[in-house]
TORPA-4810 file (N, C-alpha, C, O; in nm, 3 decimals):
<nodes>
NODE_1_8.176_3.237_-0.568_8.030_3.231_-0.571_7.970_3.295_-0.695_7.849_3.287_-0.717_X
NODE_2_8.054_3.360_-0.777_8.002_3.427_-0.896_7.932_3.330_-0.990_7.845_3.369_-1.068_X
NODE_3_7.971_3.203_-0.982_7.911_3.100_-1.067_7.760_3.095_-1.050_7.688_3.059_-1.144_X
NODE_4_7.711_3.130_-0.931_7.569_3.118_-0.901_7.495_3.250_-0.905_7.377_3.256_-0.872_X
NODE_5_7.562_3.356_-0.946_7.497_3.486_-0.952_7.391_3.488_-1.062_7.408_3.427_-1.167_X
NODE_6_7.283_3.559_-1.036_7.186_3.584_-1.141_7.072_3.485_-1.153_6.984_3.504_-1.237_X
NODE_7_7.070_3.379_-1.072_6.958_3.285_-1.084_6.835_3.344_-1.016_6.845_3.424_-0.924_X
NODE_8_6.720_3.301_-1.064_6.594_3.357_-1.017_6.564_3.306_-0.877_6.571_3.186_-0.851_X
NODE_9_6.531_3.399_-0.786_6.507_3.363_-0.646_6.362_3.386_-0.602_6.315_3.321_-0.509_X
NODE_10_6.293_3.477_-0.666_6.160_3.516_-0.622_6.061_3.403_-0.652_6.045_3.365_-0.768_X
NODE_11_5.993_3.348_-0.549_5.904_3.233_-0.572_5.793_3.261_-0.672_5.765_3.179_-0.759_X
NODE_12_5.730_3.378_-0.660_5.620_3.409_-0.752_5.669_3.418_-0.895_5.603_3.371_-0.988_X
NODE_13_5.786_3.479_-0.913_5.842_3.492_-1.048_5.881_3.356_-1.105_5.864_3.332_-1.224_X
NODE_14_5.932_3.268_-1.020_5.969_3.133_-1.065_5.846_3.059_-1.116_5.850_2.996_-1.222_X
NODE_15_5.737_3.067_-1.040_5.615_3.000_-1.083_5.560_3.061_-1.212_5.519_2.988_-1.302_X
NODE_16_5.559_3.192_-1.220_5.508_3.257_-1.343_5.588_3.212_-1.464_5.531_3.177_-1.568_X
NODE_17_5.720_3.212_-1.451_5.804_3.173_-1.564_5.786_3.026_-1.596_5.782_2.988_-1.713_X
NODE_18_5.776_2.942_-1.493_5.758_2.798_-1.515_5.631_2.770_-1.594_5.633_2.695_-1.691_X
NODE_19_5.521_2.830_-1.551_5.394_2.805_-1.618_5.393_2.864_-1.758_5.328_2.809_-1.848_X
NODE_20_5.463_2.975_-1.778_5.472_3.033_-1.913_5.549_2.938_-2.005_5.511_2.920_-2.121_X
NODE_21_5.656_2.879_-1.954_5.735_2.785_-2.034_5.650_2.663_-2.070_5.652_2.616_-2.184_X
NODE_22_5.577_2.611_-1.972_5.490_2.495_-1.999_5.389_2.527_-2.108_5.369_2.448_-2.200_X
NODE_23_5.326_2.643_-2.098_5.225_2.679_-2.198_5.287_2.702_-2.336_5.219_2.687_-2.438_X
NODE_24_5.413_2.736_-2.339_5.482_2.754_-2.468_5.525_2.621_-2.528_5.520_2.603_-2.649_X
NODE_25_5.568_2.528_-2.443_5.629_2.405_-2.492_5.531_2.287_-2.505_5.553_2.197_-2.586_X
NODE_26_5.426_2.287_-2.426_5.333_2.173_-2.427_5.217_2.199_-2.523_5.174_2.313_-2.540_X
NODE_27_5.169_2.095_-2.584_5.053_2.105_-2.671_4.927_2.094_-2.585_4.884_1.985_-2.549_X
NODE_28_4.868_2.209_-2.554_4.752_2.215_-2.465_4.623_2.244_-2.542_4.522_2.280_-2.481_X
NODE_29_4.626_2.228_-2.673_4.512_2.271_-2.755_4.383_2.199_-2.720_4.275_2.256_-2.734_X
NODE_30_4.391_2.074_-2.674_4.268_1.998_-2.647_4.216_2.019_-2.506_4.113_1.963_-2.469_X
NODE_31_4.285_2.099_-2.426_4.241_2.127_-2.290_4.180_2.266_-2.283_4.218_2.356_-2.359_X
NODE_32_4.085_2.284_-2.193_4.027_2.417_-2.173_3.985_2.430_-2.028_3.965_2.331_-1.958_X
NODE_33_3.971_2.553_-1.983_3.921_2.582_-1.850_4.001_2.514_-1.741_4.124_2.516_-1.742_X
NODE_34_3.931_2.455_-1.647_3.997_2.392_-1.533_4.085_2.276_-1.575_4.190_2.254_-1.514_X
NODE_35_4.047_2.202_-1.677_4.128_2.089_-1.719_4.264_2.135_-1.770_4.363_2.064_-1.753_X
NODE_36_4.270_2.251_-1.831_4.400_2.305_-1.873_4.487_2.333_-1.751_4.607_2.307_-1.753_X
NODE_37_4.427_2.387_-1.646_4.503_2.412_-1.523_4.557_2.282_-1.464_4.671_2.277_-1.418_X
NODE_38_4.474_2.178_-1.467_4.520_2.048_-1.417_4.639_1.999_-1.500_4.740_1.955_-1.445_X
NODE_39_4.626_2.006_-1.632_4.734_1.960_-1.720_4.863_2.035_-1.692_4.970_1.974_-1.685_X
NODE_40_4.855_2.166_-1.678_4.974_2.247_-1.653_5.038_2.210_-1.520_5.160_2.198_-1.510_X
NODE_41_4.956_2.193_-1.418_5.010_2.158_-1.286_5.078_2.021_-1.288_5.184_2.003_-1.229_X
NODE_42_5.017_1.925_-1.356_5.076_1.791_-1.361_5.208_1.795_-1.437_5.305_1.732_-1.396_X
NODE_43_5.212_1.867_-1.547_5.337_1.882_-1.622_5.443_1.949_-1.535_5.559_1.908_-1.536_X
NODE_44_5.404_2.051_-1.462_5.497_2.120_-1.373_5.555_2.026_-1.269_5.672_2.038_-1.232_X
NODE_45_5.475_1.931_-1.222_5.519_1.839_-1.117_5.626_1.741_-1.165_5.704_1.690_-1.085_X
NODE_46_5.630_1.715_-1.296_5.725_1.616_-1.348_5.828_1.674_-1.443_5.926_1.607_-1.475_X
NODE_47_5.806_1.798_-1.489_5.902_1.862_-1.580_5.902_1.806_-1.721_6.001_1.820_-1.792_X
NODE_48_5.791_1.743_-1.762_5.787_1.679_-1.894_5.668_1.730_-1.974_5.558_1.675_-1.963_X
NODE_49_5.686_1.835_-2.056_5.574_1.885_-2.136_5.515_1.779_-2.229_5.399_1.789_-2.267_X
NODE_50_5.594_1.680_-2.265_5.547_1.579_-2.361_5.437_1.491_-2.306_5.371_1.421_-2.383_X
NODE_51_5.414_1.490_-2.176_5.308_1.403_-2.124_5.169_1.456_-2.156_5.069_1.386_-2.137_X
NODE_52_5.160_1.579_-2.205_5.028_1.636_-2.235_4.949_1.544_-2.327_4.827_1.531_-2.312_X
NODE_53_5.016_1.481_-2.421_4.948_1.394_-2.515_4.894_1.266_-2.454_4.807_1.202_-2.512_X
NODE_54_4.946_1.228_-2.335_4.903_1.105_-2.269_4.802_1.128_-2.158_4.757_1.033_-2.095_X
NODE_55_4.767_1.254_-2.133_4.666_1.281_-2.031_4.528_1.249_-2.086_4.488_1.300_-2.191_X
NODE_56_4.456_1.167_-2.014_4.320_1.129_-2.054_4.223_1.181_-1.948_4.255_1.183_-1.829_X
NODE_57_4.104_1.221_-1.992_4.007_1.274_-1.897_3.867_1.261_-1.954_3.847_1.265_-2.075_X
NODE_58_3.771_1.245_-1.866_3.632_1.241_-1.908_3.573_1.380_-1.899_3.620_1.463_-1.821_X
NODE_59_3.469_1.409_-1.978_3.410_1.543_-1.977_3.364_1.583_-1.837_3.299_1.506_-1.767_X
NODE_60_3.400_1.705_-1.799_3.358_1.765_-1.671_3.415_1.696_-1.548_3.369_1.722_-1.437_X
NODE_61_3.514_1.607_-1.565_3.573_1.541_-1.450_3.639_1.641_-1.356_3.623_1.631_-1.234_X
NODE_62_3.712_1.736_-1.412_3.780_1.835_-1.328_3.679_1.920_-1.252_3.697_1.948_-1.133_X
NODE_63_3.574_1.959_-1.320_3.471_2.040_-1.254_3.401_1.962_-1.143_3.369_2.017_-1.038_X
NODE_64_3.378_1.832_-1.166_3.316_1.748_-1.063_3.405_1.740_-0.940_3.357_1.743_-0.827_X
NODE_65_3.537_1.729_-0.963_3.630_1.726_-0.851_3.633_1.856_-0.774_3.636_1.855_-0.651_X
NODE_66_3.630_1.968_-0.844_3.630_2.097_-0.775_3.502_2.115_-0.693_3.508_2.162_-0.580_X
NODE_67_3.389_2.077_-0.749_3.263_2.090_-0.677_3.262_2.001_-0.552_3.210_2.040_-0.448_X
NODE_68_3.319_1.881_-0.563_3.325_1.791_-0.449_3.410_1.851_-0.337_3.373_1.844_-0.220_X
NODE_69_3.523_1.908_-0.373_3.608_1.970_-0.271_3.538_2.089_-0.207_3.543_2.105_-0.085_X
NODE_70_3.473_2.171_-0.288_3.401_2.285_-0.234_3.290_2.243_-0.139_3.256_2.316_-0.045_X
NODE_71_3.234_2.125_-0.163_3.126_2.073_-0.077_3.180_2.002_0.047_3.102_1.953_0.128_X
NODE_72_3.312_1.997_0.062_3.370_1.938_0.182_3.395_1.789_0.175_3.422_1.727_0.277_X
NODE_73_3.386_1.730_0.056_3.408_1.587_0.043_3.553_1.550_0.074_3.644_1.631_0.057_X
NODE_74_3.573_1.428_0.120_3.706_1.381_0.157_3.793_1.356_0.035_3.743_1.334_-0.076_X
NODE_75_3.924_1.360_0.058_4.023_1.322_-0.043_4.084_1.191_0.002_4.146_1.185_0.109_X
NODE_76_4.069_1.087_-0.077_4.120_0.954_-0.044_4.241_0.926_-0.132_4.234_0.940_-0.254_X
NODE_77_4.352_0.885_-0.071_4.476_0.863_-0.146_4.534_0.726_-0.113_4.508_0.670_-0.007_X
NODE_78_4.614_0.676_-0.205_4.671_0.542_-0.187_4.808_0.544_-0.121_4.857_0.440_-0.078_X
NODE_79_4.872_0.661_-0.113_5.009_0.667_-0.062_5.029_0.793_0.021_4.970_0.897_-0.008_X
NODE_80_5.111_0.782_0.124_5.136_0.897_0.210_5.203_1.011_0.134_5.182_1.127_0.166_X
NODE_81_5.283_0.978_0.033_5.347_1.083_-0.045_5.245_1.170_-0.117_5.266_1.290_-0.132_X
NODE_82_5.135_1.111_-0.162_5.028_1.190_-0.223_4.969_1.284_-0.119_4.951_1.403_-0.144_X
NODE_83_4.939_1.231_-0.002_4.882_1.313_0.105_4.973_1.429_0.141_4.925_1.541_0.161_X
NODE_84_5.103_1.404_0.150_5.197_1.509_0.189_5.213_1.616_0.081_5.252_1.729_0.111_X
NODE_85_5.182_1.581_-0.043_5.195_1.678_-0.152_5.076_1.770_-0.168_5.083_1.867_-0.244_X
NODE_86_4.967_1.743_-0.099_4.847_1.826_-0.108_4.865_1.951_-0.022_4.903_1.940_0.094_X
NODE_87_4.839_2.067_-0.079_4.859_2.194_-0.008_4.739_2.217_0.083_4.633_2.263_0.039_X
NODE_88_4.757_2.186_0.210_4.644_2.182_0.303_4.586_2.320_0.332_4.466_2.332_0.358_X
NODE_89_4.669_2.424_0.328_4.613_2.556_0.360_4.528_2.613_0.247_4.472_2.721_0.260_X
NODE_90_4.519_2.539_0.136_4.431_2.580_0.028_4.307_2.493_0.015_4.227_2.512_-0.076_X
NODE_91_4.290_2.398_0.105_4.169_2.314_0.100_4.047_2.404_0.118_4.041_2.481_0.214_X
NODE_92_3.950_2.396_0.028_3.839_2.491_0.031_3.743_2.473_0.147_3.671_2.567_0.182_X
NODE_93_3.740_2.355_0.207_3.642_2.331_0.314_3.703_2.247_0.427_3.634_2.169_0.492_X
NODE_94_3.834_2.265_0.449_3.899_2.184_0.552_3.885_2.036_0.529_3.874_1.958_0.623_X
NODE_95_3.887_1.996_0.402_3.860_1.858_0.364_3.953_1.759_0.433_4.072_1.785_0.448_X
NODE_96_3.898_1.647_0.475_3.979_1.539_0.531_4.061_1.474_0.421_4.013_1.456_0.309_X
NODE_97_4.185_1.440_0.453_4.272_1.366_0.361_4.299_1.232_0.427_4.360_1.225_0.533_X
NODE_98_4.254_1.125_0.363_4.261_0.992_0.422_4.347_0.901_0.335_4.317_0.880_0.217_X
NODE_99_4.454_0.848_0.394_4.541_0.754_0.322_4.500_0.612_0.358_4.492_0.577_0.476_X
NODE_100_4.476_0.531_0.257_4.432_0.395_0.281_4.528_0.316_0.369_4.484_0.232_0.447_X
NODE_101_4.657_0.342_0.358_4.757_0.267_0.434_4.750_0.295_0.584_4.799_0.216_0.664_X
NODE_102_4.689_0.407_0.621_4.686_0.446_0.762_4.568_0.388_0.839_4.553_0.417_0.958_X
NODE_103_4.486_0.309_0.775_4.369_0.254_0.842_4.406_0.130_0.925_4.495_0.053_0.889_X
NODE_104_4.337_0.114_1.035_4.359_-0.003_1.120_4.322_-0.131_1.044_4.222_-0.135_0.973_X
NODE_105_4.403_-0.232_1.060_4.372_-0.362_1.001_4.417_-0.380_0.858_4.381_-0.479_0.794_X
NODE_106_4.497_-0.286_0.805_4.539_-0.295_0.664_4.625_-0.420_0.640_4.603_-0.492_0.543_X
NODE_107_4.721_-0.444_0.727_4.810_-0.559_0.706_4.731_-0.690_0.707_4.754_-0.778_0.624_X
NODE_108_4.639_-0.703_0.801_4.558_-0.824_0.809_4.467_-0.838_0.687_4.448_-0.948_0.636_X
NODE_109_4.412_-0.725_0.641_4.327_-0.728_0.521_4.407_-0.769_0.398_4.358_-0.845_0.315_X
NODE_110_4.530_-0.720_0.387_4.616_-0.756_0.273_4.645_-0.905_0.272_4.642_-0.968_0.167_X
NODE_111_4.673_-0.960_0.390_4.701_-1.105_0.399_4.576_-1.186_0.366_4.583_-1.288_0.298_X
NODE_112_4.462_-1.138_0.414_4.336_-1.210_0.390_4.301_-1.210_0.242_4.255_-1.311_0.189_X
NODE_113_4.323_-1.097_0.174_4.288_-1.085_0.033_4.398_-1.133_-0.060_4.376_-1.151_-0.180_X
NODE_114_4.518_-1.153_-0.006_4.631_-1.193_-0.089_4.671_-1.084_-0.186_4.697_-1.111_-0.303_X
NODE_115_4.677_-0.960_-0.136_4.708_-0.846_-0.223_4.802_-0.750_-0.151_4.849_-0.780_-0.041_X
NODE_116_4.829_-0.637_-0.212_4.918_-0.538_-0.152_4.845_-0.462_-0.041_4.722_-0.459_-0.035_X
NODE_117_4.924_-0.400_0.047_4.864_-0.318_0.153_4.790_-0.198_0.093_4.688_-0.155_0.146_X
NODE_118_4.841_-0.144_-0.017_4.773_-0.031_-0.081_4.633_-0.071_-0.127_4.538_0.004_-0.106_X
NODE_119_4.621_-0.187_-0.189_4.489_-0.235_-0.233_4.401_-0.266_-0.113_4.281_-0.239_-0.116_X
NODE_120_4.459_-0.324_-0.008_4.381_-0.355_0.111_4.326_-0.229_0.175_4.214_-0.228_0.226_X
NODE_121_4.405_-0.120_0.172_4.357_0.007_0.225_4.236_0.058_0.150_4.143_0.111_0.210_X
NODE_122_4.237_0.041_0.019_4.121_0.081_-0.062_4.000_-0.003_-0.025_3.889_0.048_-0.017_X
NODE_123_4.021_-0.132_-0.004_3.910_-0.221_0.030_3.841_-0.181_0.159_3.726_-0.216_0.182_X
NODE_124_3.912_-0.106_0.245_3.857_-0.064_0.373_3.788_0.072_0.366_3.730_0.116_0.466_X
NODE_125_3.793_0.139_0.253_3.734_0.273_0.243_3.581_0.268_0.256_3.522_0.354_0.321_X
NODE_126_3.519_0.170_0.195_3.374_0.153_0.210_3.295_0.278_0.177_3.311_0.335_0.069_X
NODE_127_3.209_0.320_0.269_3.119_0.433_0.246_3.191_0.565_0.231_3.134_0.662_0.181_X
NODE_128_3.318_0.570_0.272_3.395_0.694_0.255_3.414_0.729_0.109_3.445_0.844_0.077_X
NODE_129_3.396_0.633_0.020_3.411_0.658_-0.124_3.302_0.751_-0.178_3.323_0.819_-0.279_X
NODE_130_3.189_0.755_-0.114_3.073_0.825_-0.168_3.102_0.973_-0.192_3.114_1.051_-0.097_X
NODE_131_3.113_1.012_-0.319_3.135_1.151_-0.356_3.275_1.202_-0.336_3.300_1.321_-0.358_X
NODE_132_3.368_1.117_-0.294_3.503_1.160_-0.262_3.585_1.191_-0.387_3.550_1.151_-0.498_X
NODE_133_3.695_1.264_-0.365_3.799_1.280_-0.466_3.905_1.175_-0.435_3.965_1.178_-0.327_X
NODE_134_3.930_1.083_-0.527_4.022_0.973_-0.504_4.144_0.990_-0.592_4.132_1.009_-0.713_X
NODE_135_4.264_0.984_-0.532_4.387_1.008_-0.606_4.485_0.893_-0.585_4.520_0.859_-0.472_X
NODE_136_4.528_0.834_-0.695_4.625_0.725_-0.693_4.757_0.775_-0.753_4.761_0.822_-0.867_X
NODE_137_4.864_0.764_-0.675_4.995_0.806_-0.725_5.100_0.700_-0.713_5.219_0.727_-0.733_X
NODE_138_5.059_0.578_-0.679_5.160_0.476_-0.654_5.120_0.340_-0.709_5.181_0.291_-0.804_X
NODE_139_5.018_0.277_-0.648_4.997_0.133_-0.668_4.888_0.101_-0.769_4.772_0.135_-0.746_X
NODE_140_4.921_0.037_-0.880_4.818_-0.010_-0.973_4.718_-0.104_-0.906_4.600_-0.102_-0.939_X
NODE_141_4.764_-0.186_-0.811_4.673_-0.278_-0.744_4.563_-0.203_-0.670_4.450_-0.251_-0.660_X
NODE_142_4.596_-0.086_-0.617_4.496_-0.006_-0.546_4.388_0.043_-0.641_4.269_0.040_-0.608_X
NODE_143_4.428_0.088_-0.760_4.330_0.133_-0.858_4.245_0.017_-0.908_4.124_0.032_-0.922_X
NODE_144_4.306_-0.097_-0.934_4.228_-0.215_-0.973_4.127_-0.252_-0.863_4.013_-0.287_-0.892_X
NODE_145_4.171_-0.243_-0.737_4.081_-0.276_-0.625_3.960_-0.183_-0.625_3.847_-0.228_-0.607_X
NODE_146_3.983_-0.055_-0.646_3.871_0.039_-0.651_3.774_0.003_-0.762_3.653_0.000_-0.740_X
NODE_147_3.826_-0.026_-0.880_3.740_-0.057_-0.994_3.658_-0.183_-0.968_3.541_-0.191_-1.007_X
NODE_148_3.719_-0.283_-0.904_3.646_-0.405_-0.870_3.533_-0.374_-0.771_3.423_-0.428_-0.782_X
NODE_149_3.562_-0.287_-0.674_3.461_-0.252_-0.575_3.344_-0.176_-0.638_3.228_-0.202_-0.607_X
NODE_150_3.376_-0.082_-0.726_3.270_-0.005_-0.793_3.182_-0.098_-0.876_3.060_-0.086_-0.876_X
NODE_151_3.246_-0.191_-0.946_3.170_-0.287_-1.027_3.079_-0.373_-0.940_2.973_-0.417_-0.985_X
NODE_152_3.120_-0.397_-0.816_3.041_-0.479_-0.724_2.936_-0.398_-0.649_2.861_-0.452_-0.567_X
NODE_153_2.929_-0.267_-0.676_2.824_-0.186_-0.616_2.867_-0.090_-0.508_2.781_-0.034_-0.440_X
NODE_154_2.996_-0.068_-0.488_3.044_0.026_-0.388_3.004_0.169_-0.426_2.979_0.195_-0.544_X
NODE_155_2.998_0.261_-0.331_2.966_0.401_-0.362_3.064_0.459_-0.462_3.182_0.423_-0.464_X
NODE_156_3.015_0.549_-0.545_3.099_0.606_-0.651_3.161_0.738_-0.605_3.093_0.823_-0.547_X
NODE_157_3.289_0.756_-0.631_3.353_0.884_-0.602_3.313_0.990_-0.704_3.260_0.957_-0.811_X
NODE_158_3.340_1.116_-0.672_3.313_1.224_-0.767_3.408_1.221_-0.885_3.369_1.247_-0.998_X
NODE_159_3.535_1.189_-0.857_3.636_1.182_-0.963_3.748_1.092_-0.915_3.778_1.086_-0.795_X
NODE_160_3.812_1.023_-1.009_3.929_0.941_-0.979_4.048_0.997_-1.056_4.044_1.010_-1.178_X
NODE_161_4.152_1.031_-0.983_4.275_1.082_-1.042_4.373_0.965_-1.047_4.424_0.922_-0.943_X
NODE_162_4.399_0.915_-1.167_4.476_0.791_-1.181_4.618_0.815_-1.229_4.641_0.839_-1.347_X
NODE_163_4.715_0.810_-1.136_4.855_0.829_-1.170_4.945_0.721_-1.111_5.059_0.751_-1.073_X
NODE_164_4.898_0.596_-1.101_4.990_0.491_-1.055_5.106_0.477_-1.153_5.091_0.500_-1.273_X
NODE_165_5.220_0.440_-1.100_5.343_0.439_-1.179_5.406_0.300_-1.174_5.392_0.230_-1.074_X
NODE_166_5.475_0.261_-1.279_5.549_0.136_-1.274_5.540_0.054_-1.401_5.479_0.095_-1.500_X
NODE_167_5.602_-0.062_-1.394_5.615_-0.148_-1.511_5.516_-0.265_-1.510_5.496_-0.331_-1.612_X
NODE_168_5.454_-0.290_-1.396_5.361_-0.403_-1.384_5.224_-0.349_-1.344_5.203_-0.311_-1.229_X
NODE_169_5.133_-0.346_-1.439_4.996_-0.311_-1.410_4.960_-0.164_-1.416_4.842_-0.130_-1.416_X
NODE_170_5.058_-0.076_-1.422_5.027_0.068_-1.419_4.947_0.109_-1.541_4.840_0.169_-1.529_X
NODE_171_4.998_0.077_-1.658_4.929_0.114_-1.782_4.792_0.047_-1.789_4.693_0.110_-1.828_X
NODE_172_4.788_-0.080_-1.753_4.662_-0.155_-1.763_4.556_-0.101_-1.667_4.438_-0.095_-1.701_X
NODE_173_4.599_-0.062_-1.547_4.501_-0.012_-1.450_4.439_0.119_-1.498_4.320_0.143_-1.476_X
NODE_174_4.519_0.201_-1.563_4.466_0.329_-1.611_4.375_0.311_-1.732_4.277_0.383_-1.748_X
NODE_175_4.406_0.214_-1.816_4.316_0.185_-1.927_4.183_0.130_-1.874_4.077_0.160_-1.929_X
NODE_176_4.190_0.051_-1.768_4.067_0.000_-1.707_3.986_0.113_-1.647_3.863_0.111_-1.653_X
NODE_177_4.053_0.211_-1.588_3.982_0.328_-1.535_3.910_0.403_-1.646_3.794_0.439_-1.632_X
NODE_178_3.979_0.425_-1.757_3.919_0.496_-1.870_3.796_0.423_-1.920_3.695_0.484_-1.954_X
NODE_179_3.805_0.290_-1.924_3.693_0.209_-1.975_3.579_0.195_-1.876_3.470_0.151_-1.913_X
NODE_180_3.602_0.232_-1.751_3.503_0.207_-1.645_3.382_0.299_-1.651_3.275_0.265_-1.600_X
NODE_181_3.397_0.414_-1.713_3.288_0.511_-1.714_3.288_0.604_-1.594_3.204_0.694_-1.586_X
NODE_182_3.381_0.584_-1.500_3.392_0.675_-1.387_3.451_0.810_-1.432_3.534_0.812_-1.523_X
NODE_183_3.409_0.920_-1.371_3.475_1.047_-1.400_3.623_1.035_-1.363_3.656_0.994_-1.252_X
NODE_184_3.711_1.069_-1.456_3.853_1.041_-1.432_3.943_1.143_-1.499_3.906_1.208_-1.597_X
NODE_185_4.062_1.156_-1.444_4.176_1.223_-1.506_4.294_1.130_-1.482_4.320_1.094_-1.367_X
NODE_186_4.365_1.091_-1.586_4.475_0.998_-1.565_4.583_1.017_-1.671_4.561_1.082_-1.773_X
NODE_187_4.699_0.957_-1.644_4.812_0.962_-1.736_4.835_0.823_-1.791_4.877_0.733_-1.718_X
NODE_188_4.807_0.806_-1.919_4.824_0.675_-1.982_4.971_0.632_-1.977_5.063_0.714_-1.975_X
NODE_189_4.990_0.500_-1.976_5.124_0.445_-1.983_5.185_0.417_-1.846_5.116_0.414_-1.745_X
NODE_190_5.317_0.398_-1.846_5.388_0.360_-1.725_5.416_0.476_-1.632_5.434_0.458_-1.512_X
NODE_191_5.419_0.597_-1.688_5.457_0.711_-1.607_5.345_0.753_-1.512_5.227_0.728_-1.538_X
NODE_192_5.384_0.815_-1.404_5.289_0.861_-1.304_5.365_0.901_-1.179_5.479_0.946_-1.187_X
NODE_193_5.303_0.885_-1.065_5.372_0.912_-0.940_5.294_1.003_-0.847_5.200_1.071_-0.888_X
NODE_194_5.336_1.003_-0.722_5.266_1.077_-0.618_5.268_1.227_-0.641_5.169_1.295_-0.613_X
NODE_195_5.378_1.280_-0.693_5.385_1.424_-0.717_5.280_1.468_-0.818_5.218_1.573_-0.801_X
NODE_196_5.260_1.389_-0.922_5.159_1.424_-1.023_5.018_1.410_-0.967_4.932_1.494_-0.995_X
NODE_197_4.994_1.307_-0.888_4.862_1.289_-0.829_4.829_1.405_-0.735_4.717_1.457_-0.738_X
NODE_198_4.925_1.444_-0.653_4.903_1.557_-0.562_4.884_1.687_-0.639_4.801_1.770_-0.602_X
NODE_199_4.960_1.704_-0.747_4.946_1.825_-0.828_4.807_1.834_-0.888_4.750_1.944_-0.897_X
NODE_200_4.751_1.722_-0.929_4.615_1.721_-0.984_4.514_1.763_-0.879_4.422_1.841_-0.908_X
NODE_201_4.529_1.713_-0.756_4.440_1.755_-0.648_4.453_1.904_-0.623_4.353_1.974_-0.609_X
NODE_202_4.576_1.952_-0.617_4.599_2.095_-0.592_4.536_2.182_-0.700_4.484_2.289_-0.672_X
NODE_203_4.542_2.136_-0.824_4.483_2.212_-0.933_4.331_2.222_-0.918_4.272_2.325_-0.950_X
NODE_204_4.270_2.116_-0.868_4.124_2.119_-0.851_4.081_2.220_-0.745_3.968_2.270_-0.748_X
NODE_205_4.171_2.251_-0.653_4.138_2.349_-0.550_4.132_2.491_-0.604_4.060_2.575_-0.551_X
NODE_206_4.209_2.517_-0.711_4.217_2.654_-0.761_4.311_2.737_-0.678_4.392_2.684_-0.603_X
NODE_207_4.300_2.868_-0.691_4.387_2.957_-0.616_4.513_2.990_-0.693_4.517_2.980_-0.816_X
NODE_208_4.617_3.030_-0.620_4.740_3.076_-0.684_4.817_2.960_-0.742_4.794_2.845_-0.707_X
NODE_209_4.910_2.993_-0.831_4.989_2.889_-0.900_5.104_2.842_-0.812_5.214_2.896_-0.815_X
NODE_210_5.074_2.738_-0.733_5.178_2.679_-0.650_5.179_2.528_-0.673_5.259_2.457_-0.612_X
</nodes>
């Protein structure tokens, strides 16, 4: 067992060292305040300091998300993995976490619209979008669905966290989000995922570095 002697075991120390390494290795010069915390958390979730250059955000988007959470607004997510990654005991106002896939009638809506179940779940959010924090960690079709709904007059969320991942539509959906004028934080390109989306939500809550 001597092979494993000496590795760091203390959770608080592990987090402190991890965040120190990120701040040393990642180029965070263009981030400040809460947005820097979001960037660090997202990098921590994927282990890739180089993604800092691909993080896009609109002015005050992070602050808008924090204010929405403090006001008790819901968190709407496209995938159960995003929901499971949110640290519930740190929710500032017992915020509801709603996954589009868990709504009644999603399969029928997907067949009717000729789209994915993730996008169909978004189509069913309706008035729940108003002022919500919306996080995408999986399906580009879900993000496209949201943007189409907003363009058609649906209620606007406080912030959209765009981290859909993949080779078909992921990059394009995030560029469309950036162009939409909605308050946003997203990772350009193909990379993304539920862990990063959940990390972004957790960063907006504040509190300890977990």
